[in-house]
C-alpha positions in Angstrom: 146.9 87.8 135.2 143.3 89.1 135.7 141.8 88.6 132.2 138.6 90.7 132.8 140.6 93.7 134.0 142.9 93.4 131.0 140.0 93.3 128.6 138.4 96.3 130.3 141.6 98.2 130.0 141.9 97.4 126.3 138.3 98.3 125.7 138.8 101.7 127.5 141.9 102.5 125.4 140.1 101.7 122.2 137.1 103.8 123.2 139.4 106.7 124.2 141.2 106.5 120.8 138.0 106.4 118.9 136.6 109.4 120.8 139.8 111.4 120.2 139.6 110.6 116.5 136.0 111.7 116.4 136.7 115.0 118.2 139.6 115.5 115.8 137.4 114.8 112.8 134.8 117.2 114.0 137.4 120.0 114.5 138.8 119.3 111.1 135.3 119.6 109.5 134.7 122.8 111.4 137.9 124.3 110.2 137.1 123.3 106.6 133.7 125.0 106.9 135.4 128.2 108.3 137.9 128.2 105.5 135.4 127.5 102.7 132.5 129.8 103.5 134.1 132.8 105.3 133.8 136.5 104.5 135.6 139.3 106.2 133.7 142.5 106.9 132.4 144.9 109.6 128.9 144.8 111.0 127.5 148.3 111.2 124.5 148.8 113.5 122.5 151.9 112.7 121.3 152.6 116.2 122.1 156.0 117.7 125.0 157.6 115.8 125.9 154.2 114.3 128.3 151.6 115.7 130.5 148.9 114.4 130.3 145.6 116.4 133.7 144.8 117.9 135.1 141.9 119.9 137.8 142.5 122.5 140.5 140.0 123.5 139.3 140.0 127.1 135.9 138.7 126.1 133.9 142.0 126.0 131.5 142.8 123.1 130.4 146.4 122.3 130.2 148.9 119.5 132.6 151.6 118.2 131.5 154.6 116.1 134.9 154.7 114.3 136.0 151.5 112.5 139.1 149.9 114.0 140.9 146.6 114.1 138.7 145.1 116.7 135.6 145.6 114.5 137.1 143.5 111.7 135.0 140.3 111.8 135.0 137.0 110.0 131.6 135.5 109.2 131.7 131.8 108.2 128.8 129.6 107.2 128.0 126.4 109.2 124.8 125.4 107.5 122.1 127.1 105.5 121.3 130.4 107.3 123.6 129.5 110.3 126.9 131.3 110.7 129.6 131.9 113.2 131.2 135.3 113.9 134.9 135.6 114.8 137.0 138.6 115.6 140.0 138.6 113.3 142.4 140.5 115.6 141.0 139.3 119.0 140.9 135.7 117.8 137.6 135.1 119.7 134.2 133.9 118.7 131.0 135.9 119.4 128.7 133.9 121.7 125.5 134.3 123.7 124.9 132.5 127.0 121.7 131.1 128.3 120.8 134.4 129.9 121.0 136.2 126.6 124.3 138.1 127.3 126.8 138.6 124.5 130.4 137.7 125.2 133.5 136.4 123.3 135.0 133.0 123.8 138.2 131.3 122.7 136.5 127.9 121.9 133.7 127.5 119.4 130.5 125.9 120.8 126.8 125.9 120.2 126.6 129.3 122.0 128.5 130.7 119.0 125.9 129.7 116.4 123.7 132.5 115.0 121.0 132.5 112.4 121.4 135.2 109.8 118.3 136.7 108.2 118.0 139.4 105.5 115.4 142.1 106.3 113.3 144.1 103.8 115.4 147.3 104.5 118.6 145.5 103.3 119.9 145.1 106.9 120.6 141.8 108.6 119.5 140.4 112.0 121.4 137.7 114.0 119.6 135.4 116.5 121.0 132.7 118.7 120.3 129.2 117.3 119.9 127.4 120.7 118.9 130.1 123.1 115.4 131.7 123.1 112.4 132.2 125.3 111.2 128.7 125.8 107.8 129.8 127.1 106.9 132.1 124.2 109.4 130.9 121.6 110.6 134.4 121.0 114.1 134.5 119.5 117.1 136.4 121.1 118.8 138.9 118.9 122.3 140.4 118.8 121.8 144.0 119.5 123.5 147.3 120.6 122.0 150.2 122.5 122.3 153.9 121.5 125.5 154.2 123.6 127.2 151.3 121.8 126.8 148.7 124.6 125.7 145.1 124.0 122.1 144.6 124.9 120.6 141.5 126.5 119.1 139.3 123.8 116.5 138.1 126.3 115.1 141.6 126.9 111.5 141.8 125.7 112.4 145.2 124.1 114.9 143.6 121.7 112.9 142.8 118.6 113.5 142.4 114.9 111.7 145.6 114.2 114.0 147.7 116.3 117.1 149.4 114.8 119.3 148.1 117.6 119.1 144.6 115.9 119.8 145.8 112.4 123.3 145.2 111.1 124.8 146.0 107.7 127.9 144.0 106.6 130.5 146.4 105.2 133.1 144.7 103.1 135.5 147.8 102.7 138.0 147.4 105.6 140.2 150.4 104.9 139.6 153.4 107.1 139.1 155.9 104.3 137.8 158.7 106.5 138.3 161.3 103.8 136.0 160.4 101.0 135.7 163.9 99.5 136.8 164.8 96.1 138.5 168.0 94.8 137.6 170.0 91.7 139.2 173.1 90.3 137.0 176.2 90.2 138.1 178.7 87.6 136.6 182.1 88.6 137.6 185.7 88.1 139.2 187.2 91.1 139.4 191.0 91.1 142.8 192.4 92.2 144.0 195.8 93.2 144.5 198.4 90.5 148.2 198.9 89.5 150.1 201.7 91.1 151.3 204.6 88.9 154.8 203.4 89.1 153.8 200.1 87.4 153.2 200.2 83.7 149.8 199.4 82.4 149.2 196.0 80.9 149.7 196.0 77.1 147.5 192.9 76.5 144.2 194.2 75.1 142.7 190.8 74.9 141.4 190.9 78.5 137.7 191.6 78.8 138.0 193.7 81.9 141.1 195.6 83.0 142.3 194.9 86.5 140.9 191.3 86.5 142.7 188.1 86.2 141.7 184.4 85.9 142.6 182.4 89.0 142.2 178.8 89.9 141.2 177.6 93.3 140.5 174.1 94.6 137.2 173.3 96.3 136.7 170.3 98.5 133.3 168.6 98.4 132.1 166.1 101.0 129.2 163.8 100.1 126.8 163.2 102.8 125.8 159.6 103.6 122.7 158.5 105.3 122.3 154.9 106.5 118.9 153.5 106.9 
């Protein structure tokens, strides 16, 4: 029996087992981080008419004006200021490649790590942790244009001052499109005078003859302004 070959095989098996255990441990730690520091919300971008960031099962990333299931996201903390973004119903992670293009992927990687910063106007910005302009050091932002399409983070026009990079986490996930409230308006409504065939009202407590108190419901719609 070739002893060196046997020792090499044993060493390779031990190394493979240790590597598999290490990968399993890393995955377990990642899952624990996702479970511990996660929050479910929608990310509303105030550019144009306003869009909710949504992640599609086929890997596309864009915005939708009306909230839907694809815009329900799960933000989980990885370290201080660094988060991951996952589509709850698409089951994919938001990622940015080395060219600055946004896409969705099934496997979590370094491309899926984003730095979350709170701005003075109460909106948040999200930048890639590993991808940036290596010549100038400018960070690449998650952004949507005024038509709801994902913008290239590497574009020099995508800056932290622009509204295309400003996102507001919305915790309320129910699509309550009718947010108005109804009140009862008690007003006097004049009616037609009674015909001669009808007897005159005997109640003398009324202030004006030929008038009656009526109740009508008025719908009020509060106006919201974001940003």
